[in-house]
N, C-alpha and C positions, 0 to 999 in steps of 0.2 A: 409474625408475618400476617396473622389475622388482623392485628391492629393496623398494620400498614395498608391493607386493602380497604379497611373501613375508614381510615383517616383520609386517605387520598380520594377514595370514592371514584366511581366510574361516571358520576353525574356532575362532573366539574364544570358544566356549562354555566353555572351561577357565577363563576369567576369572571371578572371584567377584562383584565389585560389579555392581550392576544397570546402571550406565552405563559401566563400564570396558570392556566388550566392544563398546561403541559409540563409543569414543573415536577421534577422527581420528588417523591415523598421523603420526609425525614424518617428514615428507617435505619436502625442500628442492627446490622446483621452480624452476630458473633461468629468467629471461626468455628466450624464444625469439624469434629474428628471423623475420619473415614468410617469408624464404627457407628457413630451417630447417623451419618448419612445413609449407610446401609440399612440401619434399623428403621429410619423414618420413611425412606422412599421405597424400599423393598417390602417393608412390612405393612404398607398402606396406612401409616400413621397420618393424623390430620395435618401435622407439620409438613409432611411431604406433599400432600394435596395442595395446601396453601402456597407452598414454595413454587410448585409447578404453575399454579394460577398466577402468581406474581410474575413469573417469568413470561408467561403469555401476554399478560397485561403490559409489561415493560416493552415487549416486542411490538405490540400494537402501537404504543405511543412513539417508540423509536422509528417505526416504519412511517408514520404520518409526518414526523419531523423530517425524515429523509426525503419525502416527497417535496416539502417546501425547500429544503436544501438543494434538491436537484434543480429546481427552477432558478434558484439564486446562483448556483454554480454555472449554469448555462448562460445566464445574463453576464456573469463575471468574465466569460471568455469572449464576449462580443465587444467590439470597439477597442479602445485603448485603456480599458479599466485596469488590466493587469500591469501595464506600463505605469499607470498612475499610482499603483500600489507598490511598484518596484519589484515584482515577483513573477517568476514562472508559475504556471497554474499549479503544478504538483507541489512546488515549494510552498506556495501560499497555503494550500490545503493541509500540508503536513505541519507547518510551523504555526499558522494562525488558527486552524480549525481542529488540529489533532486528528486529521483524516489521512489514511494511507493513500498512495498514488492510485492504486487500482480502484479502491472504493470511490474516490473522488471522480475519476474518469468515468466510471460506470454511472454515477449519479448525474454527472453533467450530460452524458449521452442521453439518459432518460429525460432530463429536463429540456434538452434541445428538441426532443421529438414530441413533447406534449402539446405545444401550440397547434400542431397540425392534427392532433388527435383529441378533440374536445371531449368525446365520450370517455375515453380512457383517462383523461386528466380528471374529470369529475368523479369517476369511480375510484381512482387512487386517492384523491383528496378527501373524499367522504369516508374512506376506509372500507368501502364495499369490495374493492379488489386490493389484495395485499401487494406489497412492494415486489416480492420475488415473482409473483404471477405477472405483474405489469411489465417487469423487465423481460420476461419470457416472450410475451406476445408483441412487444414493441415493434419489431421488424415487419410483422404481418398485419397488424391492426391498422390498416390504412384504407382510406376511401370508403367504398360501400361495404367492405368486409369488416370495418371497425366494430360496428354494433354487435355482430355475431361473436367476434373474438372477446369483446369485453364481457358479454354474457357468459361465455364459457370460462373465462378467467375467474369469475365469481363463484363458479360451481365445481369445476374440475380440479384434480390434483395437479401439482406442478409437473410431475412425471408425465401425466396424460397430456398436458399442454405442450411439453417439450416434444413429445412424439408427434402431436398434431402439427406443430410448427415445422418440424423437420419434413413431414410429408407435404405440407403446403409449399415449402420452399423448394422441395424436389420437383414438384409440379411446375413451379415458376421457372426453374432451370430448364426443364424439358420444353417449356413454352418460349424459352429464350429471353425471359424477363431478367433484368439485372437485379442483384440484391447485394446488400452489405452484410458483413459479419455481425453476430450478436455481441461478440466480445466478452462473453461471460463464461467461457470454458477455462477451467483451472489448469494451467500448464504445470507439469511435474518438474521439480528441480532436483539436481544431482550434485553431490559434493565430491570433489576430486581431492584425494589425499595421497601424497607421495613424499619420499625423501628427495631432497634436491640440494646436493653439496654446493658450497659457495661458487666454485668455478662454473658449474652448470647454471646456477642461479644468475650469474652475471650475464651469461649468453642470453638467457630468457628475458632478463630485464632490458637488455639492449634491444632485442627484437621487438618487445612490447613498446619501447620508446619510439622506435622507427615506425611502427604501425600507427601510433598516436599522431606522429608528425604527418604521416601520409593521409590520415583521415582525422583532422582536428575535431575534438569533441567526442571521439569514440570512447566507449566505456571499456573496462578491462575485459568484459565478456566479449565485446565486439573485436577487441584486439586479438584475443585467443582464437576467435573464429577466423579472423583473417590469416593467422599463422597456419591453421589447419587447412584452410581452403587453398592456400598457396602450395603447401606440400602435396596435397591430393591432386592438384591440377597437373603436377609433373609425375607423381607416383600414385596413380589410382589404386584404391584398395580393392577388396573383394566385391565384385559387381553384384553378387547374390545376397550381400548383407542387407539387413533392413533394420528399421527402428526397434523392432521387438527383440533383436539379438542382445544377449547380455553384453554390457559395456566392457567387461574385463576388470582385472585387478586395479585398484586405486579409485574406482568409482563406486559410490553407494548412494542410495536414495536419501534425500535430506528431509527428515520428518516423514509422516505418513503419506503414502501415495494417495492421490485423489481417488475416491471410490468411483468405479465405473457404473454407469446406470445399469441396473438389472443384475449387478454382480452380487448383491446382498439380498437374501430372501426377505420378502415383506408380505404381510398379510393383505396388503392393498387397502384401498380406501374403505371398503365395507368391513374390513377386518380390524381396523384401528379401534382402540378402546373408545368408549363413549365418554370422552373427557369433557368436563364442563366448558361450554363456549364462553368466550370473553367478548363483550360487545366491541364493535369497531370504534375507532377514535378518528375524528376529522382532523385534517391538517390545519395548523395555524395559518392565518392569512396576514403576511407582512408586506404584501404588494411588492414582490421582488421583480420589478419590471425594468424596462430600458429607460424609464424616466429618472432613475436614481443615479446619483454620482457614484464614482468608485468608492468614495469614503462612506457614503450612506449605505451602500450595499455591503461594504466591509463590516460596518457596525451591526447590521442585521444578521449577516452570516455568523459573526462571532457570537451573538446572542443565541442563535439557534444551536450552534455547536456546544455552547456552555450548557444549554438545556439537555442536549443529546447525551452529553458525557455522564450525567447522573443516571440516566436510564441504561447506558452501556455498562455501568458498574453493576447494576442489578442483574442485567443479562449475563454478565460474566460470572457473578457469584452463583445465581440460581442455575445457570447452564452447567457450571462445573458440578453442582450437586446432582442435577438430573443425569448428566453423563456418567459421573462417578458411580452412581447407584445402579445404572442400567435401567432406569425407569422407562426410558424411551422404548426399549425392547419389550419390556413387560406390557407396554401399551400397544404393541403390534407394529411398531416402526422397525424397518430392517436395519437402520443405521442412525446414528446421531445426525448425520447430514440430512437424511430424509425427514427426521423429526423437525429440524430447524426450518427446512423449506416448506413443509406441509403444515405443521402445527403453528410455528411461529410466523411463517410468511416472510422470512428474511433471507438474503443471500447467505449461503452456508459458510463461505470462506471467512468472512469477517467475524461471525459468531464463533467459529472454531478457533480462530486466533485469540479471541477474547478468553475463551475457556482455557486454552493452552497457557495463556499468561496467568490466569487464576491458579492453575495447577502449579506453575512455577512460583508464584507468590506464596502459596500455601507451604512450600518447602523452603522458603527463603526469608528469614526475618529481616535481612538487610534490604531486600527488594521491597518488602512491605513497608519498611521505614521510609524508603524513597517515595513511595506512593503517599504515605501519610504526610510527608513534607511538601507534597504538591508537584512532584515530577510527573509530567504528562504521560499519557498512554504510549505514544510513539517513542518517547525517550525511555520509558520503562522497558520496551521491547529491545532497545539497544543495550541497556544495562543488564538485561536478562541473559545476554551472551557471556557475561563475565562469570568467573568463579566466585563463590560466595564470599571469601575473604577480601576480594577486590572491590565489591560493590560499594561499601560504605565510603571509601575514599573518593568515589566518583559522584556521590550525591550532590555536593556543592556545584560541580561542573554541570550536572544534569539540570540544576535550577537556573544557571546563568547562561549557558551556551545555547545557540540554536541547535535544533535536532541534527542538522546536517554536519555542523561542527563537532558535536558530541560523537556522532557515528564515525567520522573520520579519525578522531582522536582515539576512540576505543579500538577501531580496526587497525590503526597505526601501531598501537601498543601491542596488540595481538600479533600483527604481522612481524614486528620486531622480535617478539618471543619465538615465533615459529622460525624466523630466519636464523636466530641464534642456535636453534636445535637442528638446522638443516632440513626443515620441512616446508612443504607448500600445501596450503589448504585453500581451495576456492570453490565457490558455489556457482553452478551453471544451469541454465535451462536445459531440459533434456535434449532438445534439438541440437544445441551447440555441443553438449556432451557426446552425443552420437557422432557428430562430425569429428571431434577431437579424438574419440576412441578409434574411429576409422583410420585417422592419420597415424596414431600410435601403432595400430595393427599393421599398417603399411611399412612403418619403420622396422618393425620386428621381422616382417617377411623379407626385407632387404638386408638387414644387418644382424639378425639373430634373435631367436625367441627368448633368450635369457636376459635381454636388456630390461632394466628396470623402467618403470613408468617415467621417472624423473629424467633418466638418460634419453629416453625417446622424445620427451618434451624439448630437451636441449638440442637434439638432432633437428627437430622441426624448426626450432628457433634459428639454428645456424643456417638452415636452408633459406629461411626468410631473409636473414641478413645478407647472405650471398646474393640473393636476388634483388633486394631493395636497399641495401646499405649504402650504395653510392648513387641512389636515385637523384635526379636533378631537384634542386630546391631544398636539399638537406644541409646546405651551408648554414653555419650558426648566425642567422640573421638577428638583428636587434630584437625583433618581436619574439623570436624563439628563446633568446636568452632571458628576456623578461618573464615569459611564461614558465620557463624552467625554474627561475628564481622563485616564482609564486606557486611552485609545486604542481603546475599544470591546471590549477583551478581558478575559476572566476572568483575575484576577491570581494564581490558584493556580499554583505552579510546575509546568510541564509541561502545562498545560491548553491545548487548541487551540480552545476554544469562545468565542463572543462573550459578553460580560457581559449578563445580563438583569436583574440586581438590583443594588442598592446595599446592602451589608451594614454594619451598625454593629459596629465592632471591639469597643468596649465597649458591651454591649447597653444599649438605652434603659431596659430594666427594671432595670438595675443602675446607672442614673444617667448613662449615656453620652450625649454631646451629638450634635447634628446638624452639627457642624463638619466641613468637608471632610476634615481629617486623621483623623477618626474613622470615615470611610466608605471602603469599597473595593468595586470592581466585581467581581461574581461571576456565574458561570453558575448556572442553577437547580439542577443536580445538586450542585455543591459547596456552594451555599448551604443547600438544604433537606435533601439526603440526608447530606452529610458534616458540615457544621458543626452544623446543628440536630439531626442524628442522633447527635451526640456523638463522632464519629470524628476530626474535624479542628478545630483552633483556630488563631486568628490573634491575635497580640499586636503592640503597637507603634503607630506612627503612619504613615498613608499620606503619600506613596507609597513613599519609599525606606527606611523604617525598620520594615518588617514582618518578623515572625518567625512561621513556620508550625510547628505542632506536630501530629504524627500519632501517635496512641497515646501521647501524652505525651513524644515524642522530637522534637527539632528535625528538620525535614524540608525538603529542597530539591527535591523531585520524584522521580519513579520512575526515576532514571538508572541505567545500568549502569556498573560500574567499567571504566575503559579497559583494553582488551586490549593485550597487548604481544607483539612478535615476529611473524614471518611466519606465514601460515596453516598451513603444514605443520608448524610448530613447536608447535602447540597440544598442551599436555601433557594426558595422561589425568586428572591431578589436577584440571584445570579442570572436569571433568565430575562 
């Protein structure tokens, strides 16, 4: 690690290319045993200190790359660039840049706000203000108040900034000033597990199908929410129940609950260990402005993402070592989340996900082999849901398929296995879980407390069918039959949306027929913006003989070419 710091150096200004000075170093980090990590990091060994410094340095560079990405992603959302690239925003971010939906949306929000905040933009691009602090003050650093907030962001802790922003926004509310949400609160997720025999499963499936027809494009979560709302509208539950009440049997937290601010004791800013500082790194300048075409912007964003990926690998490895050893607590931080936000200056959720994946990789030779062969981060997260013996057989699919196709196939196989065992497992935001738990409690109040969770779900579904099963518009129209044939999904490669329309491959105005093989299910964006906007074409016959053309070229979705080699081997040329 010492060699890594010396080789890459923090004085990379001598490098000429815009991204060469931000390229990840050629570092080979061997797998460490838990005992070695404990000894190095807890014992104060030099390897532990260097590993922590390498982590901070990687976070500095990753943060400045994210600032440039933020402006590029904001530009991507303007005009018809997304239609020209044939993608929804979150699908493009996931497939082309290996960025999760939430991370991409938060960066785009930041990038959209920077043109009106020149002082904050300069501070972020120079590295004087770190990414997490910039996101925290974005909503209030406006007008005459911008300079003061930027100065505070360079000096105060993130927790202190959050408290100050809450107070400022409370004052604005009291004054009647409108404000928008920051969008950076981590919502808790809950997993629902229950037995669901075949006859009850059929009732639930039919009710979910009706909910999807009534609200085209609704997700499974939104469909379950609709079922619960319909039941509670006629059979209200306990009016004194609140979100803090236990959800009941069948529900359990999915992964660690987000730490509440102030819930973990911390020594505070003055009590944190005097760890060596790492100089800030300025953002690269790729001129990601509105003068670029969609294709030019796409090329620059992909180059940034490739550069970012190497640093993310270092962050995952070193972050895993720091968290595993407890070094963050020895340094006075109350939690790893606090360490990430204050010491690294990055949003905690993304780093925690990286570290969690590293922990899974450390215990899974098959998953490590998938990474070695070039499976992307977002696809590794999908494969990590599988049992160890199953992963190897999915690696070829992980290399060839889009991320959304891989996820559907993995989830489909898992769903089939659960159905065969008569089980239902679904993940819900806590807000929807609270609503569903209230409906289940109402069923038990009316029909008996001994009813299983699965039976209660069937009762809720039956009520929905009784209410909406004969609703107008449920006749089996041609469009509905085509969308059902296509499993309800938009058929454009890489699209994650439900199909809302049935599109004629050969236009009816050109003599195309209404035969099923001349129709394909599409979401509204791809149908109206991309195809009828002239950016995307589809040829052939449905279902299995379709050819997609984007800009006149055969197109298989916004995939990234597989990366090869270990993270530390990422070559500067890739940037």
